[in-house]
C-alpha positions, 0 to 999 in steps of 0.5 A: 234079747238074752244076755251072753255070758263069757264061759269060764274055763274049768278049774284045774282043781275043782274040789279045792278046799279051802279056796286060796283067794278066800283064805287070803282075803280072810287073812287080809293079805295081798297076793304078794304077801301070801306068795312070799309067805309060802315061798312061791311066785306071785304068778303061781299064787294068782293062778291057784286063786283063778283055778288055772293051776293045780296046787301041789299036795304039800302046799295044799296041806299048808293051806289046810293048816293055815285054815285051821290056825286062821279059825283060831286066831286070824290076826296072829296068823296073818302077822306071823305070815307077814314076818320074815320067814313066812309060813315057818313062823307058824311052828 
C-alpha cells in the first residue's frame, strides 16, 4: 500500500536565498530574537521561514548582508543582533 504524503503549498517566494530559517539556525537565534533584531513581528518572521509570505526587497537586502557577515564571523554577528538596536549594530 503506497504511503500518502501531505502536499505542501507552494512557497510565496520560491527562489529565496538565503533561506531565512537556515540563516537564523546558523546564527543560533530564536525566531523572536531574529524578528526583534530586524524590527518585524515574530509572526512575520515565522511566515517568511515557512514561505507563506514574500519578503520585502529591503528586508531581503538585509538578509543578504547578514549572510555575508555571518560567513565572516557568525558569533560576532549573532551577538550584535541580540544587542539592543538589532540590525543597526552591524554598521
